[in-house]
VOVEX-83901 format. One line per 2 residues: their letters; for each residue x, y, z of N, C-alpha, C. Coordinates in pm, whole numbers, plus 50000, padded with zeros to 5 digits. Each point is the difference from the previous one (the first is absolute). Layout:
% VOVEX-83901
A = X:Y:Z:X:Y:Z:X:Y:Z; ...
END
This chain:
% VOVEX-83901
MA = 53006:49937:44497:49990:49903:50109:49917:50055:50115; 50025:50128:50033:49927:50062:50110:49852:50013:49966
EA = 49969:50029:49875:49859:50013:49960:49929:49866:50009; 50071:49894:49959:49938:49867:50008:49972:49961:50145
TT = 50095:50031:50088:49980:49969:50143:49882:50078:50057; 49988:50127:49963:49888:50082:50047:49868:49947:49949
AV = 49998:49955:49875:49877:49945:49943:49957:49873:50070; 50099:49914:50031:49969:49875:50072:49946:50029:50139
AG = 50063:50097:50068:49953:50038:50134:49858:50054:49996; 49969:50079:49895:49863:50053:49989:49899:49891:49978
VE = 50036:49901:49919:49908:49887:49976:49978:49921:50129; 50108:49977:50077:49987:49926:50126:49914:50077:50100
AK = 50017:50133:50002:49920:50081:50092:49852:49993:49968; 49967:49994:49870:49860:49988:49961:49947:49860:50023
AK = 50090:49901:49987:49954:49862:50017:49972:49965:50146; 50072:50063:50094:49982:49968:50142:49860:50030:50051
PK = 49944:50118:49973:49862:50024:50046:49900:49902:49940; 50020:49964:49873:49908:49905:49937:50010:49864:50067
AK = 50126:49956:50026:50017:49871:50067:49941:50003:50140; 50019:50113:50071:49944:50013:50134:49848:49997:49997
AK = 49941:50065:49899:49855:50000:49988:49948:49860:49973; 50072:49922:49917:49957:49863:49972:50008:49913:50124
VE = 50106:50020:50080:50014:49923:50124:49887:50033:50097; 49967:50130:50015:49892:50039:50089:49866:49946:49952
ER = 49979:50000:49869:49876:49945:49946:49989:49850:50026; 50113:49929:49986:50002:49857:50025:49974:49970:50147
LS = 50062:50083:50090:49979:49979:50143:49857:50030:50041; 49939:50104:49940:49862:50034:50033:49903:49889:49963
KL = 50034:49923:49898:49916:49887:49963:50020:49882:50093; 50126:49981:50045:50029:49889:50089:49952:50027:50143
VP = 50021:50124:50049:49961:50037:50136:49874:50084:49994; 49889:49951:50052:49874:50074:49992:50005:50128:50083
DK = 49927:50100:49955:49996:50129:50070:49921:49988:50130; 49901:49914:50003:49917:49979:50118:49986:49850:50027
VH = 49989:49968:50127:49980:49860:50040:49878:49992:50090; 49942:49883:50010:49881:49980:50082:50038:49995:50148
TW = 49904:50043:50083:50022:49993:50145:50022:49856:50046; 49917:49912:49944:50019:49856:50027:50061:49935:49878
PY = 50108:49926:50013:50061:49957:50127:50121:50083:50041; 50039:50099:49921:50130:50064:50022:50005:50076:50133
LV = 49906:50092:50025:50005:50080:50121:49954:49920:50122; 49888:49928:49988:49945:49928:50114:50097:49891:50047
RL = 50065:49935:49907:50096:49896:50037:50116:50059:50079; 50051:50115:49959:50109:50064:50072:49954:50048:50137
EM = 49881:50058:50008:49947:50046:50129:49982:49884:50096; 49949:49888:49949:49981:49883:50086:50134:49947:50050
LV = 50101:50000:49914:50132:49953:50040:50060:50089:50108; 49991:50132:49982:50053:50093:50099:49923:49988:50132
GT = 49867:49991:49990:49919:49985:50122:50032:49873:50076; 50025:49892:49928:50035:49873:50065:50134:50011:50072
II = 50098:50063:49935:50131:50016:50063:49990:50086:50127; 49924:50109:49991:49985:50087:50117:49929:49927:50115
MA = 49895:49925:49968:49930:49924:50104:50092:49896:50063; 50085:49936:49920:50095:49902:50054:50100:50067:50094
LI = 50051:50118:49960:50095:50071:50086:49935:50043:50131; 49877:50052:49992:49931:50041:50122:49973:49880:50091
TI = 49963:49887:49940:49975:49879:50080:50126:49954:50071; 50112:49996:49926:50127:49960:50062:50040:50097:50110
WS = 49981:50129:49974:50035:50101:50101:49916:49982:50126; 49871:49973:49982:49912:49983:50117:50035:49875:50081
IV = 50059:49899:49933:50040:49878:50071:50132:50022:50074; 50093:50069:49936:50134:50018:50057:49999:50104:50112
VD = 49931:50112:49979:50000:50108:50099:49896:49972:50107; 50044:49999:50125:49909:49973:50111:49922:50128:50033
AP = 49870:49995:49985:49916:50116:50031:49883:49956:50087; 50026:49965:50126:49892:49950:50087:49910:50113:50047
LE = 49882:49963:50042:49909:50097:50060:50053:50041:50137; 49994:50128:50028:50046:50047:50130:49886:49994:50100
EP = 50032:50038:50123:49900:49998:50106:49897:50109:49975; 49884:49990:50060:49897:50104:49981:50053:50138:50038
AN = 49948:50099:49934:50046:50137:50024:49981:50039:50145; 50102:50063:50054:49998:50045:50139:50016:50152:50000
PT = 49896:50074:50040:50010:50148:49994:50105:50056:50096; 50045:49922:50094:50100:50050:50095:50143:49967:49958
KT = 50013:49928:49889:50134:49960:49953:50010:50027:49851; 50075:50103:49963:50017:50035:49859:50121:49927:49944
PN = 49984:49929:49890:50116:49930:49942:50104:50099:49948; 50125:49957:50000:50110:50084:49953:50080:49922:49896
PS = 49996:50041:49874:49932:50120:49947:49853:49971:49969; 49920:50103:50010:49859:49990:49965:49985:50036:49853
KA = 49968:49900:49919:49996:50019:49855:49859:49983:49946; 49972:50078:49897:49873:49989:49930:50003:49875:49913
PW = 49885:49960:49942:50002:49892:49902:50097:50031:49887; 50052:49896:49936:50110:50019:49905:49964:50098:49889
YF = 49874:50003:49958:49963:50088:49890:49993:50146:50042; 50008:50029:50132:50005:50136:50049:50139:50038:50055
LG = 50094:49907:49991:50132:50028:50055:50073:50108:49921; 49974:50010:49871:50059:50108:49922:49955:50136:50051
LQ = 49871:50010:50031:49947:50124:50056:50057:50027:50138; 50015:49895:50082:50057:50019:50133:50147:50042:49990
EI = 50072:49947:49900:50139:50039:49983:50012:50146:49956; 49906:50046:49916:50001:50140:49956:49982:50094:50118
LV = 49928:49955:50104:49978:50084:50117:50131:50034:50073; 50104:49922:49975:50130:50030:50061:50058:50128:49942
YF = 49970:50028:49874:50066:50109:49929:49913:50125:49986; 49868:49986:50020:49909:50113:49984:49905:50005:50118
DP = 49939:50117:50017:49896:50015:50102:49877:49919:49961; 49918:49962:50099:49883:49917:49970:49904:50063:49900
WF = 49981:50133:50005:49905:50063:49908:50047:49986:49856; 50132:49997:49980:50052:49989:49864:50009:49854:49956
AG = 50057:49915:50087:50018:49860:49964:49869:49923:50000; 49907:50037:50087:49876:49924:50010:49884:50056:49922
VV = 50008:50128:49957:49887:50061:49930:50041:50049:49861; 50104:50084:49994:50036:50064:49873:50054:49899:49900
LP = 50101:49922:50041:50061:49906:49905:49902:49894:49949; 49922:49932:50087:49902:49905:49946:49897:50067:49909
SL = 49960:50123:50034:49904:50071:49914:50061:50031:49863; 50128:50037:49998:50066:50028:49873:50013:49873:49915
II = 50019:49886:50065:50004:49873:49925:49866:49975:49930; 49891:50020:50074:49867:49977:49943:49971:50102:49890
VG = 50030:50126:50027:49975:50105:49900:50086:49976:49875; 50126:49962:50022:50089:49973:49887:49949:49889:49912
LM = 49948:49893:50058:49943:49891:49921:49874:50044:49926; 49924:50089:50063:49875:50047:49937:50026:50089:49879
VI = 50107:50079:50004:50024:50096:49891:50079:49940:49885; 50048:49876:50014:50079:49940:49893:49926:50001:49865
PY = 49871:49962:49994:49933:50002:49868:49991:50139:49938; 50010:50104:50081:49984:50136:49948:50133:50065:49961
ID = 50110:49949:50053:50130:50059:49967:50082:49910:49910; 49954:49878:49978:50073:49908:49913:49959:50024:49855
IN = 50093:50050:49920:49968:50031:49860:50064:49900:49905; 50066:49899:50053:50067:49902:49915:49901:49892:49957
PK = 49967:49992:49872:49902:49899:49956:50061:49861:49989; 50130:49990:50007:50065:49870:49984:49989:49920:50130
GN = 50008:49869:49985:49994:49913:50116:49860:49961:50042; 49898:50041:49925:49863:49963:50033:49969:49863:49943
GY = 49977:49904:50088:49968:49865:49955:50119:49910:49985; 50119:50051:50021:50120:49918:49994:50105:50060:50094
YC = 50100:49920:50033:50101:50042:50096:50132:50019:49928; 50056:50118:50010:50125:50031:49932:50071:50112:50076
FK = 50116:49969:50055:50075:50100:50076:50053:50109:49908; 50030:49965:49877:50058:50096:49906:49906:50116:49975
DR = 49869:49975:49993:49903:50104:49969:49958:50081:50122; 50026:49948:50120:49954:50070:50121:50109:49995:50107
KF = 50118:50048:49964:50114:49993:50092:49975:50082:50126; 49953:50125:49982:49982:50088:50116:49891:49947:50093
AI = 49886:49963:49943:49888:49956:50083:50034:49873:50077; 50060:49902:49933:50033:49874:50066:50110:50021:50104
SV = 50100:50082:49967:50110:50024:50094:49950:50070:50126; 49912:50099:49983:49947:50071:50116:49916:49907:50086
FL = 49918:49917:49937:49917:49907:50077:50087:49900:50078; 50100:49942:49934:50087:49904:50067:50077:50067:50114
FG = 50046:50123:49977:50071:50072:50106:49908:50026:50119; 49878:50046:49973:49908:50028:50109:49956:49875:50073
FL = 49981:49890:49927:49950:49878:50063:50112:49923:50070; 50111:49979:49930:50107:49917:50058:50084:50077:50101
VM = 50041:50122:49964:50090:50076:50087:49924:50064:50115; 49886:50061:49970:49930:50078:50101:49897:49921:50080
WV = 49967:49882:49959:49899:49926:50075:50052:49863:50045; 50041:49916:49905:50045:49865:50036:50125:50006:50086
SL = 50095:50086:49965:50123:50007:50079:49972:50047:50143; 49905:50094:50017:49966:50045:50135:49933:49889:50080
II = 49920:49917:49934:49939:49886:50069:50107:49901:50044; 50099:49976:49913:50109:49909:50035:50080:50055:50117
IG = 50029:50130:49998:50073:50061:50112:49921:49988:50129; 49870:50031:49994:49918:49991:50121:49986:49859:50052
TF = 50005:49900:49912:49980:49862:50041:50128:49937:50054; 50110:50016:49929:50122:49925:50032:50110:50084:50065
VR = 49995:50132:49986:50111:50084:50048:49964:50077:50126; 49873:50035:50017:49959:50074:50120:49978:49903:50115
GP = 50072:50025:50110:49988:49914:50117:49946:50074:50120; 50033:49955:50121:49951:50066:50123:50035:50148:50002
GW = 49904:50080:50046:50019:50143:50002:49993:50063:49863; 49964:49920:49901:49998:50042:49859:50137:50045:49953
YL = 50104:49939:50060:50137:50027:49957:50032:49911:49880; 50102:50040:49925:50045:49923:49885:50096:49890:50045
FL = 49973:49878:49956:50086:49886:50027:50035:49933:49868; 50126:49967:49983:50042:49931:49880:49941:49860:49997
PG = 49977:49943:49882:49948:49863:49992:50091:49903:50073; 49942:49920:50087:50076:49905:50080:50051:50056:50130
QY = 49992:50131:50020:50047:50062:50124:49900:49975:50112; 50053:49977:50120:49913:49972:50115:49917:50122:50035
WD = 49870:49978:50021:49910:50110:50034:50007:50024:50151; 50083:50092:50038:50021:50033:50141:49891:50098:50044
VH = 49916:49957:50094:49890:50085:50046:50051:50116:50084; 50125:49994:50045:50056:50107:50082:50083:50097:49918
KT = 50000:49986:49869:50081:50087:49915:49947:50143:50006; 50090:50093:50015:49965:50142:49997:50095:50072:49905
VA = 49944:50092:49924:50078:50078:49904:49974:50147:50027; 50107:50078:50011:49985:50143:50025:49933:50067:49881
IT = 49899:50082:50028:49930:50073:49895:50077:50127:49969; 50059:50004:49883:50082:50115:49962:49944:50070:49876
NV = 49872:49981:49971:49942:50062:49882:49986:50151:50019; 50036:50075:49897:49987:50145:50003:49936:50045:49870
NL = 49949:50121:49999:49939:50054:49878:50107:50034:49896; 49955:50016:49877:50093:50029:49891:50076:50131:50025
AD = 49930:50100:50054:50066:50128:50025:50113:49985:50100; 49983:49913:50100:50106:49980:50099:50126:49941:49937
KF = 49982:49924:49892:50116:49943:49931:50087:50110:49940; 49939:50113:49971:50074:50114:49943:50036:50104:50106
GI = 49981:49966:50126:50035:50091:50108:49899:50110:50023; 49878:49983:49949:49894:50100:50019:49909:49951:50111
HD = 49996:50072:50113:49922:49957:50115:49882:50091:50027; 49986:50107:49925:49884:50088:50016:49878:49932:49938
PM = 49888:49982:50075:49884:49928:49947:49942:50062:49873; 49988:50132:49996:49940:50063:49884:50088:49985:49876
VG = 50131:50022:50017:50092:49985:49887:50002:49855:49953; 49995:49907:50094:49997:49859:49963:49874:49963:49924
TL = 49887:50059:50042:49875:49975:49928:50006:50055:49858; 50056:50120:49985:50012:50059:49867:50093:49919:49911
LG = 50109:49948:50058:50090:49917:49922:49931:49872:49954; 49926:49935:50091:49928:49879:49962:49894:50026:49896
AA = 49927:50113:50015:49898:50036:49901:50064:50026:49863; 50118:50065:50001:50069:50026:49874:50042:49869:49932
CL = 50046:49904:50079:50037:49870:49944:49879:49930:49938; 49886:50007:50068:49879:49936:49946:49953:50069:49873
IV = 50008:50133:49996:49959:50075:49880:50090:49966:49882; 50129:49992:50027:50093:49964:49892:49970:49860:49948
WL = 49973:49908:50092:49976:49861:49960:49868:49983:49926; 49894:50064:50050:49866:49977:49945:49962:50097:49888
VV = 50064:50117:49995:49960:50101:49902:50111:50031:49901; 50117:50036:50052:50107:50048:49912:50051:49889:49909
VP = 50026:49883:50057:50055:49891:49918:49902:49957:49890; 49871:49975:50029:49909:49966:49889:49985:50110:49896
MA = 49993:50126:50044:49986:50110:49904:50126:50016:49915; 50117:49980:50061:50125:50009:49923:50005:49892:49894
YW = 49957:49880:50035:49998:49893:49900:49900:50031:49889; 49886:50058:50036:49901:50038:49898:50056:50106:49905
KL = 50066:50099:50056:50056:50107:49917:50106:49948:49904; 50079:49905:50047:50110:49949:49920:49955:49900:49894
RH = 49891:49927:50026:49968:49887:49915:49870:50010:49923; 49908:50088:50038:49866:49990:49941:49998:50037:49852
KK = 50092:50083:49952:50003:50034:49858:50065:49891:49915; 50082:49915:50064:50068:49895:49927:49931:49864:50015
SE = 49918:49986:50102:49938:49871:50029:49855:49997:49951; 49969:49907:49913:49863:49985:49953:49908:49950:50112
VL = 50055:49919:50089:49921:49948:50112:49953:50113:50089; 50089:50092:50035:49962:50112:50085:49901:50092:49930
QQ = 50014:50019:49871:49907:50084:49925:49861:49938:49998; 49992:49869:49984:49870:49932:50003:49943:49996:50141
LG = 50089:49990:50097:49954:49993:50139:49938:50131:50045; 50061:50113:49965:49947:50128:50043:50046:50036:50140
MV = 49989:50129:50034:50049:50050:50127:49927:49939:50119; 49866:49991:49993:49921:49955:50115:50031:49854:50032
RY = 49993:49915:49898:50027:49858:50024:50146:49977:50037; 50088:50080:49943:50141:49987:50038:50020:50035:50147
QI = 49937:50108:50047:50016:50040:50139:49946:49893:50096; 49887:49941:49965:49945:49893:50085:50096:49882:50005
TA = 50049:49960:49883:50094:49888:49994:50128:50033:50075; 50052:50121:49979:50126:50039:50063:49986:50006:50152
QL = 49889:50054:50051:49983:50010:50145:49992:49862:50064; 49922:49910:49941:49992:49864:50056:50135:49930:49994
FM = 50071:50020:49891:50130:49936:49983:50102:50055:50100; 50003:50132:50017:50096:50060:50092:49968:49968:50146
IM = 49873:49990:50033:49964:49961:50137:50043:49856:50026; 49983:49913:49901:50044:49862:50015:50151:49991:50021
LG = 50076:50072:49916:50145:50000:50017:50040:50070:50131; 49926:50104:50036:50031:50071:50123:49984:49912:50123
TV = 49903:49911:49997:49983:49906:50111:50123:49913:50018; 50053:49952:49888:50122:49918:50007:50118:50083:50048
VK = 50010:50124:49953:50109:50088:50044:49992:50023:50150; 49880:50019:50053:49985:50022:50144:50042:49877:50080
VV = 49967:49881:49950:50041:49877:50068:50152:49989:50001; 50064:50032:49888:50146:49994:49992:50063:50103:50094
LR = 49942:50120:50006:50053:50103:50091:49990:49956:50145; 49890:49934:50035:49984:49956:50140:50098:49887:50033
LG = 50008:49899:49914:50085:49885:50030:50148:50032:49986; 50034:50082:49899:50140:50024:49973:50058:50121:50069
FN = 49916:50102:50027:50053:50126:50053:49926:50048:50125; 49909:49917:50054:49929:50033:50124:49924:50133:49989
VK = 49941:50026:49884:49920:50121:49981:49857:49969:50041; 49951:50075:50098:49864:49977:50050:49896:50064:49910
YI = 50011:50132:49980:49907:50072:49915:50076:50089:49902; 49945:50011:49882:50053:50098:49905:49946:50138:50033
ME = 49873:50006:50037:49938:50125:50042:49914:49974:50122; 50016:50084:50101:49919:49990:50122:49944:50138:50031
WK = 49866:50004:50010:49934:50128:50027:49911:49989:50122; 50049:50052:50111:49925:50009:50126:49944:49864:50046
GM = 50065:49894:49961:49956:49867:50042:49870:49955:49936; 49947:50075:49904:49873:49963:49938:50019:49942:49860
IN = 50087:50062:49920:50027:49952:49865:50145:49959:49995; 50021:49870:50008:50136:49945:49999:50013:49905:49883
V = 50098:50024:49917:50021:49918:49880:50143:49947:50002
END
């Protein structure tokens, strides 16, 4: 009896892959591997574009945005805001020095976009859109665009009020609002008030974040990961540095808003991060 049961199970195990192969073959015939741009893609793009234009039109009718009086050099508006597409950059200036927020970070964005063709070794996803084949690339792009850019524009537009203070949505924008500035450096959070020791602590934190963590991941994973082996040390380091700087920017914003940390490292007032 046991032998008969085992034989039946073996036959079923062999039959399942065959049945699965037949189903996949039947589906491949019913669902084409490729479709034409027209009408499938263009029709969807036109539908999405129409919906977006309708939403923007309704928003422009509902939201009152009148022209203000001519610019008066003797009267500065409060808050003085840049155009909406630069509000993300203006918001970054709250958390970093101008040389870093206005020069280094935008330059890294441009450089990062330029090096993508040279560090991207994944041949999949060319000519078609599939999250499954490009999880890391799509996730990083969405994080950088939505979290690091669009969200900062939304904060600068709707949350920053007079004095560039934070106001909750619907909260009255009081022009007389004052908030005590209690930001301190990271070293002060640990009770270290000596400038040199604080600088060394901040530098150590940056080295750990930008050097030690990427190298530790490389040491642990490069022999087991085919992706890292194909990527190579040089391309991995470029990718890792851009990725860690992007995450580090978000960490710095969280430290400022949540823990009132002004700088991670401060050196003689010239290099402040």
